[in-house]
N, C-alpha and C positions, 0 to 999 in steps of 0.2 A: 488366325487369319489365313494361314497357308491352305487350310482345308476348304476355304470359301472362295479362293481365287480361281477363276476360269483360265486366265490368260496373263502371261507376263510378256511384255514387249521389250526387246533388247535392241538398243541402237548404239553402234560404235560411232564415235565422233572424234575427228581430229581437225582442228582449225576450221570449225563450222560455226563461228560466233554469229555470222549473218543469217544462218538457217535455223539455229537452235530453237528460238522462241516460236517461230511459225510452225515448226515440226511438232513440238510439244503440244501446241494448241490443236493442230490437226488430228493428232492421235487421240487426244481427250475428246474431241468432237466425234470421231469415228466410233469410239468405244463407250460413249455416254450410255449409262444405264447398265453396263456390264461390271462384273467383279474382276477388275484387272489392276495391274501395276505397270508402269513404264520405267525401265531402267536405262538411263543414258550413261554411257561409259566414255568419259573423256580420256583419250589416249595421249596424255601429256601434251596437250595443245600449247602452242606458243602464242596464241592470240587470247581473246577473252572468253572462249567457249566455256570454260569452267565457271567463271564468274556469272555469265549469263544464265547458265543452268541452275546454279545455286540460288540466284535471285528469283527463279520461277517456282521454287519449292513451296512457298507460302500460298501461291495462287492455285497450284495443282496438287492436291493431297496424294494423288496416285503416283507422283513423280519421285523417283529415287535417283540420286546422282552418285556415281562411282568415278574415281579419278586415278588413273595409273600414275605412279611416281616417275616412271620412265616410259618413253614411247616403245610399244611392243607390237604394233601392227593391228590390222583389222580383225584377224582371226582370234588373236589373244584377247582383244577387247570384247568380242562376242562371247568367248568362253568365260571371261570374268563375269559378264552379265548373267549368263545362263547358270553359272554356279551359285550366284547370289539370288537367283529367281525363286519365287515361292509358288508359282503356278505350275500345273502339270503340263501345260502346252505353252510353248515359246513361239512368239512371233518376232522376226527380225526384219529390219529394213535399214537402208543406208542413211547416213546422217546428212547427205547433201540435198535432201528434199526431192530427189528425182523419183523415188518410189512414192506411191500415193497411199497414205494410211487408210483411205476409204476402202481399199481392197482387203484389208485385214479381216473384217467380219465374214466375207465370202470364203476366204481361204480357211478360216477357222471352221466354218460350217461344213466345208467339204471334208476336212480331216476328221471331224467328229460325227459325221452323219451316221445314222443307224445302220445303213447297208454298206458301210465302208469295209474293204477287205481287212481281215484280221491282222495282216502284216503291214498295213499302211501306217507309216509313222511320219511322213512328211508330204506336204503339198507346197509346191514351189511355184513362184510366179514366172511367167514367160512374157517378156516385153513385146507385145504385139506390134507396136509402132514406136520405135526408139526415137527419142528427141536428142540425139547426139550428133556430132559432126560426122560427115561422110568418112573421114579418115579414122575416127574412133570406131564407127560401125564396121569398117573394113577390117581393122585390127581384131575386133571382137569376133567377127565371123570367121576369120582365118584361124584364130586360136581355138574357137569352138569346134571347127571341123577337125583339127588335129586331135584335140582331146577326145571327141566323140569316137573317132576311128580307133584310137588306141585303147580307150577304156570301155567302149560299148555301153555307155550309161543311159542311152535313149534320151539324152537331154540336149537340146539345141540352144540353150541360153543359160549356161552355168554361172554367168556373171550377174544374174538378176539377184538383187539383195533382199527382196521381199519374199518371205516364206514362213510357214508355220511347221513346227516339228515337236514331237513329244519329248519332253525334257529328259526322261530316262534314256531314250534312244540316242539323243544327241550326246549325252555323257558317256555312252558306251563306245562312241567312235574314237579312233586314234586322233590325238591332237598333233598338229604341226603347223608351222607358219603357212598361210595361204590356204588352209584346209577349207575355208568357206567357198572356194572356187570349185571344190570337188565333192560337194555334199551328195549329189545323186549317186556317184560311183561308190562313195564310202558307205552310204545307206544300203545300197544293193549288196556290197561285199559282206555286210554284217548280217545279211539274210532278211532284210526288211524291204518294203516297197515304197516307192515315191510316185506321186502324180504331179501333173503340171497344169497350170491354169493361166489363161491370158489375163494380164493386168495392165493397168495404165502406166505410162511413163511420161515424165515431164522434164522440161529443160532445167538445168541447175539454176537455183534462184540467186545465190551469192557465192563468192569465193571461187576457188579454182580446184580442179581435180588433183588428188594426191598421187595419181598414177599417170604414166605415159604409155603409149602403144609399145615402144621398145622395152620399157621396163616390165610391162605385163608379159610380153612375148618371152623375154629372157627368163623371167621367173617361171613361166608356164613350161618352157622346155626343160628346165631343171626339175621342176616339181613333177612333171609327168613321168619321168624315169623313176622317181621315188615312189609315186603313187602306184604305178604299175607293179613295181617290186612288192610294195606293201600288200596290195590286193592278192597277188599270186601267192604270197606267203601266209595268208590268213586261211584258217581251217574252221569251217562252220559245223558245229555238232548237231544243228537242227533243233536246238532246244535241249532241256534237261528235265528229267523226271525224278522226283524224290520218292524213294522206296520206303 
């Protein structure tokens, strides 16, 4: 089956019982007719997320459900899903329903187009019109400006959860907590290329955000120092030739 899959969709979920069923159905609708799987990773939710997802498996044959035994964060949930994935291309989106699964086919086509640069491994969404509070948009804009100035990753919306990336390229990146917020910089440091595409963004359907502005900013300031050090310490051989 792994050889026939085009696409594996990985969705990290934590306390998203109210959004789970609708998101699964939207992904199935967006990718109808394709050879795909969707892997929903429950990050030890304290609500009924796990039970809701398990109950959907009989209705959606492409659905796989993984569940962390202990809460490990969004980046770890994504990595768990990617490691279990059988497709060569991974699509990710947030579990809160704000990313639109209808954007996945366009992102996939852009990554796999015939004239794509040889080093292109990721096409990432860019929220053209965010449907968040003004305070949340301000916090994101502030954090993005600091990150972009320090890392020079050419990305003005690193917090956008919807993206497609080649599985082998993702697994070559260093793992650390919150790495999902630094994907363009990590991809670039590894010698790959990333592109960006405007995508739809929607209000949260149910539940509450698992993050706050101050929480994001504190994590960002701490992570930036580490990511900057990590990138400076990486040495790229430019590929390897077998003799």
